[in-house]
Each structure stands twice: as structure tokens, then as C-alpha cells.
N, C-alpha and C positions, 0 to 999 in steps of 0.2 A: 810471563810477559804478556800484556794486553795486546789484542790484535790491532794492528795499525791500519788506519784508513788507507786503502790502496787507490792512488790517483793515477790519472792518465798521462801526466806530463813527462815522466821520465822516459817513456817510450818514443816520444816524438820531438824532444827538444832539438835534436840535430837530424831530423828525418830528411832524407834526400828529396829534392824537389819542392821543399817548402818555399812559398812565394816570398820574394823580397818585398820591402816596402815600395820599391819602384814598380813592382808588378801588381800591386793591389788595386791600381786604377783609381786612386783617390784624386779627385780634381783639385787643382791648385787655384787659389783665388788671391788676387792682389789685395792686401789688407793694410790697415793703419797700424802703427806701432802701439802696443799696449802700454799704458802708463806704468812706471815702476810700481810694483805691488805695494811697497811700504808707504807710498803716498796716499793710498786708499785707507779708509777707516772702516772698522768692523766692530761688532759686538758679539759676545758669546751667547749662545742659547743651547740649553737652559743656562741662565746666568750663573757664572762661576764654575761650570763643568769643564770648560776647555774643549768642548765637543764640536759644536757647529759654529763656524765663523760666518756671521750674517753681514753682508755688505750694506753700507749706509748710503750708497750713491743714489738710490731711487727707491720708490715704493715697490716697483716690480722686481728689482734686484733683491731687495730684502725678503719679499715673499718667496722668491726662488731659493734663497738661503734657508728660510724656515721649512721649506718642503723637504730639505735634506734630513730633517729630524724624523725618526721612525718610531714614535711612541707605541707601546703595546698596552699600556694601562690607561684606564679612563681618565685619571687626573692628568696624565701627560698629554693625552689627546685634547682635552679641554684647555690646558695651558697653551698648547700650540695654536688652537683656534683663537683663543683670546689675544695672543700675541699677533696673529695675522690680522685680526679685526682692528687692533690698535694701529698697526702699520697702515692699513687701508685708510683709516679715518684721519690719523694724525701724522703719518709719515714714519720712517724708520727710526728717527731719533726718539720716538716715544717708547721704544723698547727699553727695559730696565738695564742698568749697568752703564759703565763708561765705555766709550768707543776707544779704539786703539789702532795704531798702524800694524799691519800684519803682512808678512810674506811667507808662503808655505815652505820655501827653501831659501838658500842664500841668494843674494841678488844676481850673482853671476850664473848660478844654476837656473834661476827663474828666467833670466833673459834667454838662455839657450833653449830651455823647454818651451817657452812661449813663442819664440821664433819658429821652432819646429812645428808647433801646433797651428800657428797662423798659416804656414805653408800648406799643411795637410787638411785643415778644417775650415779655414776662413777667418773672418774678422771676429774678435771678441774684445770687449773693453772693460770687463770686470769678471769676478769669480766669487763663488761661495765655497767655503772649505769645510771638510769633514775630517776630524781626527778620531781614531778609534779610542774608546774608553778603556779597553782591555790593554794592560801593559804588555801582555804576551803576544798581542797581534799588532804589529807595527805597520807603518805606512799611512798614507793619507789619500783622500779623494777630493776632487774638485768638480763643481759645475761651472763650466765656462759660459759666460753671459754676453750677449750682444744687445745693447739697448734694453737691458733688463730681462730679455728672454733667453732661456737656456738653449744652447746649441749642442752641447756635448757633456757627457759625464766621463771623467778621467780618474782611473785608479793609478796610483804611483807607489812603487816600491824601490828602495835603494839597495843595490848590490845583488839581491836574490830575485830572480825572475820566475822561479818555479811555480809559485802560487798563481801568478798572473797567466803563465802559460797554460796551467791547468784550467783556469777559469775561461780563457779564450777558447780552448778546445771544447769545453762543455757548452758554452754559449753558442758557438757556431753550430754544434750538433743540434741543439734544441731549436735554434732559429731556423735551420733548414727543415726540421721536422714539422714546423708550423702547428704547435699544439692548439687544441680548441678550448680546453678547460682553463687555460691561463695564457698570459703573454710573457715574453722575455725581451728585454731591451736588445735592439739590433747591435751586434758587435761591428764596429766600424774599422778600427785599425789598431795595431800595436807597434811598439818600437822601443828604442832606448837611446839615451844621449846623456853624456856627462855623468855616467854611473847610475842614472835613474832609468828604471823600466816603467812603461806605462801601457795601459789598456784603455781604449776609448770605445764607448758605446753611446747609443742614442740616449738622450735624457728622457726621463718620465714626462708625461704631459704636465703642463703647469697646473698647480693646485695641490692641496693637501691630500693625504691618503691615510688609510688606517688599516689595521688588521681586520679581515672579514670575520663576521660572527660565526657563521656556520659554513665554512668552505667545503666543497666536494672533494674531500681528501683522497678518496679512492680513485676518482677520475684524474685528479691532478697527478698523483704519484704513478699511476699506470702510464701516463704520457711521459713523465720524467724518465721512468725506467726504459720505455720503448725508445725515446729519443737518444739516450746515452748509450744504448746497447751497441751502437755502431762503432764506438770508440774501443781502442785496444784494451784487452784484459791483461793486467800485469801478471808476471810469472808468480807462481805459488799462491794465487788467489783461489780459495776453495771453490769447487765447481758450482756449488749451489748459491754462492753469493751473487747479489744483483746490483746493478748500477743505482746510485743514490745521489741526491743533491748534496747531502753532507752537512748542511746547516739549515735544515727545513724547520723554521721557527716563526712565530708571529711577527718578529721584526723584519723578516725577509719575504713573507707572503703578504702583499698589500692590496687593498681594494681602492681603485681609483674613483674619481668623482662620477664616472659614468657607470659604476658598478662592476666593471671588469676587474680581473685579478692579474697581478704581475708578480713574478717570482724573480728575485734578484740575489746577488752574492753567491756565485757558483765556485768560489775558490776551493772548497772542500769536496767538490764532486769526486766520487770514486766508487769503490765497491765495498759492500757490507752485507751482513746477513739479511735475508728477506724481512721486510717490514721495518727496517731501521729508520727510515725517514718518518714514518707515521709514529713510531715510538717516541722519537725525539720531539716531534711537534706536540704530542699529547703531554709529555713530561714538562716541556718548557711552558706550555700554556697553563697547566695546572700550577706550576711554580709561580708564574706571574699573577695568577688569579687567587693565590693563597687557598687552594682547595685540594683535597686529596685526589690522587690519580687512581683510576680503576686498575685492578690487576689485569695483566696483559698475557695473552696466550703465546706470543712470539718471544719466548724466554731467551733465545740466543741473541736476538736484537737488543733486548733489555740489558743483558749482561755485557754485550758489546759496548753500549753507551756507559754503563757503570764503570767499566774498565777505562774507557776513554776519558770520562770526566775526572776520574781519579788521577790518571797519568798526565793529562793535558791541561787541566784547569787547576786542581788543588795544589799542584806542584809549582804554579806560577805566582809571582808576586802581584796580586791584583789589588784594586781599590776595595774599600769596605763594601761599596755597592755591589761590585762583582762577586765578592766573597759571599754576600747574602744570597745572590741569585744562584751561585754555584751550589751552595748548601741546599737551597730549596729544590733545585733540579735533582741533586743527588738523593734527597729524600723522596721526591716523586718517583724516581727510578726504583728506589728501594721498595716502595709500596707496589709498584707495577710488578716487581719480582716476587711479591708476597713476603718480603723480609720483615 
């Protein structure tokens, strides 16, 4: 049986003394009521993918939606830049495809969630949406907008809060550590209502971002490991396993307009063989760039990911796009293992 990524959440879901939402000290601001989501118009980006919901309400709102797209390949980066240029010059209606009304959840659920967020975060009048392409990874994410400017990034999961709890613990630990090689969005608050669980963090600065060409992997991963080391180690974790980000790939390590790096999506943070994050980054980057991966000396980490890909990816009903990426990553790991 392949080793399971050991995460932090199970040890602290019901820990004594955990602060309630009322104790978090989030200020309350009197706000206007958000228009019903379905009265707003959106377009898909990339067209037809059902991935990013770009609002049509204004240029700045549409640009905020386009920034949710995290391309890793050159053609995707240039397509995003071309779309942003079209929006800047001609407005959001210049984006390809038809606009459509969209609400991320049912009208009743949206009203309950948006009322809660207005009380906790302040006014917002629009949103951009992100739906995961992988069928095996459910949930959605939103950027809340006020007059076209992002005020918060919200991840939502229905029913199961385990992944968001794990991500909150990891982000809080890294935020408190204050790494120098990269940034992490500030975790703001978490909660649940109407069967939905959510985690709110600060949005990325306005503007498009891209994967860095030559990131300082060793410096970044040393700080990831040091920051997460304060979190509890689950029982039966091998003594030599180290903390890891768990999804350290080009689509989650981004370079901002000022050149600084930001690392996002901490849901899979946990414990794994030494070198696991670096192995996964090199394997995914080689797969994306359609080039062979070099053989790797950390064979336990390579085998860890080979088992994980087989158990967690190949067994899930994914799209043709995801199956191609899965196959390419699997082949990269095989080369790294010398197979």
C-alpha cells in the first residue's frame, strides 16, 4: 500500500482552546448588500474550459478575474496577457465567448455566505470565480471585489473541512515564520455556514503573475520545512520524514510583477520523505516543458510520488487534459527513478 501523505489537521480539528470566530478580532464594517450573483454576467477563461469565471462588470474586475488563471506554459502565459490587453483597451466584452449569469452556489446559500463575509470582511460588490479542473479535487475559490479591486481570496468546500483546516494550519505557521525567499498570503479567517466551510486569505497584489524561470528551490524549501516543523507530527510518521508543502509545482509557485515569489495552495501540506517537494517540482516542470527529467538521488522521495500518482491520480476520472499531464508526470518520475 503506498505511503499516505500525513497531514496536520486530524490532530487539531477539535483541539481545546481553539479561538472562535468571535475571538479572532476581525473588525465588522457596515456594508451594502451584494446584488444577487445570478444578475451578474461572466465569461469563461480559457474559453470553454469552465475554469475561471471572469466578471463583465468593469475592466478592473475582469483583470482581477484573469489573474486567477495560473498558466505554467508559455502559450498559456501569452494567451492570458493577450486577454488582459484586450480587456484594458476594449473592455471585458472583448473577451471571446458568450457571457452568462453565474452563481457559485444556490441563491439561498450564496445569500447566507455573502452576508457572513460582509460582516467579517467589509463591502464587496462583485467576484471572480475559480473551479478546479480536476474532477477528483472538488470545491471552488472566489476573489471578492470592491469597485474592481480584490479584497479577499476565499476557498470553499462543502461538507468536508479537513483540507481547509490543514491549509489554515500550514498558512498560519508559514505566515508567522516570515520567510525571506518567498511570500505566503496572510490567512485572515475561517468559518462555516449552511454546510459550507471556507478559508479566507489576503488576495495577491493586482496584476498577472507567472512561474519563475530559475527559482531558488533549496532556499525556498528550507524555509518551508523550518516553518512547518512547529506543527504536530502525526502518529506512525517515519522519524526521518520532513514537513513539505505537498503540491509544490509551477502552478503554485508564482512570480509577481515586482519579481518577488509567492507560494499558494497549502492543502496538501504534511510529512514525506526528505526531498519530496523538490522531486515533485522537478517532475512536474519537466512534464510541462516536455523534456526528460534527470535521474534523482533521493529515491525514497521519487518512489513516494510514483506511488502517490498511481494511487491518487490514475485511479480518478479526470479529463483528457489531466490524464495527459498525469501520464507525463508519471513518466518524469520513472526517469528520475532510472526506470
